[in-house]
C-alpha positions as CSV (number, residue, x, y, z in Angstrom):
1,M,-39.0,41.1,9.1
2,D,-40.7,43.9,7.2
3,E,-40.1,42.1,4.0
4,H,-41.6,38.9,5.5
5,F,-44.8,40.7,6.5
6,S,-44.9,42.5,3.2
7,Q,-44.9,39.1,1.4
8,R,-47.6,37.7,3.6
9,A,-49.7,40.8,3.0
10,G,-49.1,40.5,-0.7
11,V,-50.6,36.9,-0.6
12,L,-53.8,38.2,1.0
13,V,-54.1,41.1,-1.4
14,E,-53.7,38.8,-4.4
15,A,-56.4,36.5,-3.0
16,L,-59.0,39.3,-2.4
17,P,-60.3,39.7,-6.0
18,Y,-60.7,35.9,-6.2
19,I,-62.6,35.8,-2.9
20,Q,-64.9,38.5,-4.3
21,A,-65.3,36.8,-7.6
22,Y,-66.2,33.3,-6.2
23,R,-68.2,34.4,-3.1
24,G,-71.6,32.8,-3.5
25,K,-70.5,30.7,-6.4
26,T,-70.5,26.9,-6.4
27,I,-67.2,24.9,-6.8
28,V,-67.3,21.1,-7.0
29,I,-64.2,19.4,-5.8
30,K,-63.5,15.7,-6.5
31,Y,-61.3,14.5,-3.6
32,G,-59.3,11.3,-3.8
33,G,-55.8,9.8,-4.4
34,N,-52.8,10.4,-2.2
35,A,-54.5,13.5,-0.7
36,M,-56.8,11.1,1.1
37,I,-54.2,8.6,2.2
38,S,-51.5,10.9,3.6
39,E,-52.6,12.3,7.0
40,D,-50.6,15.6,6.4
41,L,-52.0,16.1,2.9
42,R,-55.5,15.2,4.1
43,R,-55.4,17.9,6.8
44,A,-54.0,20.4,4.3
45,V,-56.8,19.7,1.8
46,I,-59.5,19.8,4.5
47,R,-58.2,23.2,5.8
48,D,-58.3,24.5,2.2
49,I,-61.9,23.4,1.8
50,V,-62.9,24.8,5.2
51,L,-61.3,28.1,4.3
52,M,-63.1,28.3,1.0
53,S,-66.4,27.6,2.7
54,M,-65.7,30.2,5.4
55,V,-65.1,33.0,2.8
56,G,-68.5,32.3,1.2
57,I,-67.8,29.8,-1.6
58,R,-70.5,27.2,-1.9
59,V,-68.2,24.1,-1.8
60,V,-69.4,20.6,-2.7
61,V,-67.0,17.8,-2.1
62,V,-67.4,14.5,-4.0
63,H,-65.0,11.8,-2.7
64,G,-63.7,8.4,-3.7
65,G,-62.2,5.7,-1.4
66,G,-60.6,3.1,-3.6
67,P,-57.7,2.2,-1.3
68,E,-60.0,1.9,1.7
69,I,-62.3,-0.4,-0.2
70,S,-59.4,-2.5,-1.3
71,D,-58.1,-2.8,2.3
72,T,-61.5,-3.9,3.6
73,L,-61.9,-6.5,0.8
74,K,-58.5,-7.8,1.6
75,K,-59.4,-8.1,5.3
76,I,-62.4,-10.3,4.5
77,G,-60.3,-12.4,2.1
78,K,-61.7,-11.1,-1.1
79,E,-59.4,-10.0,-3.9
80,S,-60.0,-6.7,-5.7
81,R,-60.5,-7.1,-9.4
82,F,-60.3,-4.4,-12.1
83,V,-61.7,-4.4,-15.6
84,N,-60.4,-1.6,-17.9
85,G,-59.4,0.4,-14.8
86,L,-62.8,0.1,-13.1
87,R,-63.4,-2.0,-10.0
88,Y,-65.4,-5.1,-10.8
89,T,-68.3,-4.9,-8.4
90,D,-70.3,-8.0,-7.5
91,E,-73.0,-8.0,-4.8
92,E,-70.5,-8.7,-2.0
93,T,-68.2,-6.0,-3.2
94,M,-71.1,-3.6,-3.5
95,R,-72.0,-4.1,0.2
96,V,-68.4,-3.3,1.1
97,V,-68.4,-0.2,-1.2
98,Q,-71.5,1.1,0.5
99,M,-70.2,0.4,4.0
100,V,-66.8,2.0,3.4
101,L,-67.7,4.9,1.2
102,C,-71.0,6.0,2.7
103,G,-69.9,5.0,6.2
104,Q,-66.2,5.0,7.2
105,V,-64.7,7.4,4.6
106,N,-67.7,9.8,4.4
107,K,-68.1,10.2,8.2
108,D,-64.3,10.5,8.8
109,L,-64.2,13.4,6.4
110,V,-67.3,15.0,7.9
111,G,-65.9,14.6,11.4
112,L,-62.5,16.1,10.4
113,M,-64.1,19.1,8.6
114,N,-66.4,19.8,11.6
115,S,-63.5,19.7,14.0
116,M,-61.9,22.4,11.9
117,G,-64.9,24.7,12.1
118,A,-66.9,23.7,9.1
119,R,-70.6,22.7,9.0
120,A,-70.1,19.6,7.0
121,M,-73.0,17.2,6.2
122,G,-72.4,13.6,4.9
123,M,-74.5,12.4,2.0
124,C,-74.5,9.7,-0.6
125,G,-76.0,9.5,-4.0
126,I,-78.9,7.3,-2.9
127,D,-80.1,10.0,-0.5
128,G,-83.2,11.6,-2.0
129,G,-82.4,9.8,-5.3
130,M,-79.7,12.4,-5.8
131,L,-77.7,10.2,-8.2
132,Q,-79.7,7.8,-10.4
133,A,-78.0,5.2,-12.6
134,V,-78.3,2.1,-14.8
135,C,-75.8,-0.7,-15.3
136,L,-72.8,0.6,-17.3
137,D,-71.9,-2.8,-18.7
138,P,-72.4,-6.3,-17.2
139,A,-68.7,-6.8,-17.7
140,Y,-68.1,-4.5,-14.7
141,G,-70.8,-5.9,-12.5
142,L,-72.7,-3.3,-10.3
143,V,-70.9,-0.3,-11.8
144,G,-73.3,2.3,-12.8
145,K,-73.8,4.9,-15.5
146,I,-75.4,8.1,-14.2
147,T,-78.7,8.9,-16.0
148,Q,-79.9,11.7,-13.8
149,V,-78.7,14.0,-11.0
150,Y,-81.4,15.4,-8.7
151,P,-79.6,18.4,-7.2
152,A,-82.2,19.5,-4.7
153,P,-80.7,17.8,-1.6
154,I,-77.3,19.4,-2.4
155,Q,-78.9,22.8,-3.1
156,D,-80.9,22.6,0.2
157,A,-77.8,21.8,2.2
158,L,-75.9,24.7,0.7
159,D,-78.8,27.1,1.1
160,N,-78.9,26.2,4.8
161,G,-75.1,26.8,5.3
162,W,-74.0,23.2,5.1
163,L,-70.9,21.9,3.3
164,P,-72.1,18.7,1.5
165,I,-69.7,15.7,1.4
166,I,-71.0,13.2,-1.1
167,A,-70.1,9.5,-1.4
168,T,-70.5,8.2,-5.0
169,V,-73.0,5.4,-4.6
170,A,-76.1,5.8,-6.9
171,L,-79.7,4.6,-6.8
172,G,-80.3,1.9,-9.5
173,T,-83.4,2.7,-11.6
174,D,-83.2,-0.6,-13.5
175,G,-83.4,-2.9,-10.5
176,N,-83.6,-2.9,-6.7
177,H,-79.9,-2.3,-6.0
178,A,-77.3,0.4,-5.7
179,Y,-74.4,1.1,-8.1
180,N,-70.8,1.9,-7.6
181,I,-69.9,5.2,-9.5
182,N,-66.6,6.5,-10.6
183,A,-65.9,9.6,-8.5
184,D,-64.6,11.8,-11.3
185,T,-67.7,11.1,-13.4
186,A,-70.0,11.7,-10.4
187,A,-68.2,15.0,-9.7
188,A,-68.6,16.2,-13.3
189,K,-72.3,15.3,-13.4
190,I,-73.0,17.0,-10.1
191,A,-71.0,20.1,-11.2
192,V,-73.2,20.4,-14.3
193,A,-76.5,19.8,-12.4
194,M,-75.4,22.5,-9.9
195,Q,-74.4,25.0,-12.6
196,A,-71.0,25.2,-10.9
197,E,-68.5,27.9,-11.6
198,K,-65.7,25.3,-11.4
199,L,-65.0,21.6,-11.3
200,I,-61.7,20.7,-9.6
201,L,-60.3,17.2,-9.8
202,L,-57.6,16.5,-7.2
203,T,-55.2,13.9,-8.7
204,D,-51.8,12.3,-8.2
205,V,-50.1,14.2,-11.1
206,V,-49.1,17.8,-11.6
207,G,-51.8,18.2,-14.3
208,L,-51.8,17.5,-18.0
209,C,-48.3,17.5,-19.6
210,R,-47.2,17.4,-23.2
211,D,-44.7,14.8,-22.1
212,P,-46.3,12.8,-19.2
213,K,-42.9,12.0,-17.9
214,D,-41.7,15.6,-17.7
215,P,-43.7,17.9,-15.3
216,D,-41.9,20.9,-16.9
217,T,-44.2,20.4,-19.9
218,L,-47.3,21.2,-17.9
219,I,-50.1,22.6,-20.0
220,R,-51.5,25.4,-17.8
221,T,-54.5,26.4,-20.0
222,L,-56.3,24.1,-22.5
223,Q,-59.2,24.9,-24.8
224,V,-61.8,22.1,-25.1
225,S,-61.4,22.2,-28.9
226,S,-57.7,21.2,-28.5
227,V,-58.3,18.0,-26.6
228,P,-58.9,15.6,-29.6
229,A,-55.6,16.5,-31.2
230,L,-53.7,15.9,-27.9
231,I,-55.4,12.5,-27.5
232,K,-54.4,11.7,-31.1
233,D,-50.8,12.8,-30.4
234,G,-50.6,10.6,-27.3
235,C,-50.2,13.6,-24.9
236,I,-53.5,12.5,-23.2
237,S,-53.4,8.8,-22.7
238,G,-54.2,6.0,-20.3
239,G,-56.0,7.0,-17.1
240,M,-55.8,10.7,-18.0
241,I,-58.3,10.3,-20.8
242,P,-61.4,9.7,-18.7
243,K,-60.4,12.6,-16.3
244,V,-60.0,15.0,-19.3
245,D,-63.3,13.6,-20.7
246,C,-65.1,14.5,-17.5
247,C,-63.6,18.0,-17.6
248,V,-64.6,18.5,-21.2
249,E,-68.1,17.2,-20.6
250,A,-68.5,19.6,-17.7
251,V,-67.3,22.6,-19.6
252,R,-69.5,21.8,-22.7
253,S,-72.5,21.4,-20.4
254,G,-72.2,24.8,-18.8
255,V,-69.4,24.7,-16.1
256,R,-67.2,27.7,-16.7
257,R,-63.9,26.0,-16.0
258,S,-62.5,22.6,-15.1
259,H,-59.2,22.0,-13.4
260,I,-56.9,19.0,-13.0
261,I,-54.5,19.7,-10.1
262,D,-52.0,17.9,-8.0
263,G,-53.5,16.8,-4.7
264,R,-50.0,15.8,-3.5
265,Q,-49.0,19.5,-3.3
266,P,-50.1,21.0,0.1
267,H,-52.7,23.7,-0.3
268,S,-53.0,23.2,-4.1
269,L,-56.6,24.1,-3.9
270,L,-55.8,27.6,-2.4
271,M,-53.1,28.1,-5.0
272,E,-55.5,27.2,-7.8
273,V,-58.5,29.3,-6.6
274,F,-56.9,32.3,-5.0
275,S,-53.7,33.1,-6.9
276,D,-52.9,34.7,-10.3
277,E,-50.7,31.9,-11.5
278,G,-52.8,28.9,-10.3
279,I,-51.5,25.4,-10.4
280,G,-52.2,22.4,-12.6
281,T,-54.2,22.4,-15.9
282,M,-57.3,24.6,-16.5
283,I,-59.7,23.4,-19.2
284,Q,-62.2,26.0,-20.6
């Protein structure tokens, strides 16, 4: 029993310097993937976020909701269509995106966080013109490219003790409509605008591996300058390329560190932020 309590105390002692280092700092978390679908994982992630907020970290959560959007489209008899990995978004799909992301998904997350003791506030990129965008490419329909982030609404929420939960729908500045925004991209842009200490992408992989099929080849720390060679060698490929690009852009634009971590691992956020070893891949 003494050894058991000693181990638990050791965990708390190890966390202390990280709590001190990040207290008052901003960390932007992109929340999506299996960590949103599995109820057990969802609760574990929410507890991590609430704990981080309770110890004084200024947490900003940016969320996706692809599976929920696909389910709703299916229910209304509309087939999901993807172009180069991005959801083709016509006007009808955009209405569903707004309804599901800014409504159902956002408010479910806010409600769950508040039930666990947080002071969460739901927001979307249209609010206060927070996220402004133009059409990325007509081939994708109403998918946007962010041209400006206006961080004042997020800053005001944090300054008043709220935990912002942001749905990634942007205000179109090239027409009277909204745009669907990739959540990884939105999280990176928001992290830069907020001068965040960290950007953390929760994904469905262990991190960046030299051999994507072998988790034992996980790259724990990666310098931005090493990324082009890894892309050339094929270590970074497919859907991992845009995620790494988001992390690189954030670091080059002033965010101290970006992380790609496994959202399927319970409490991966706490292990990344509050432990010596960390988890996943850190890009700096």
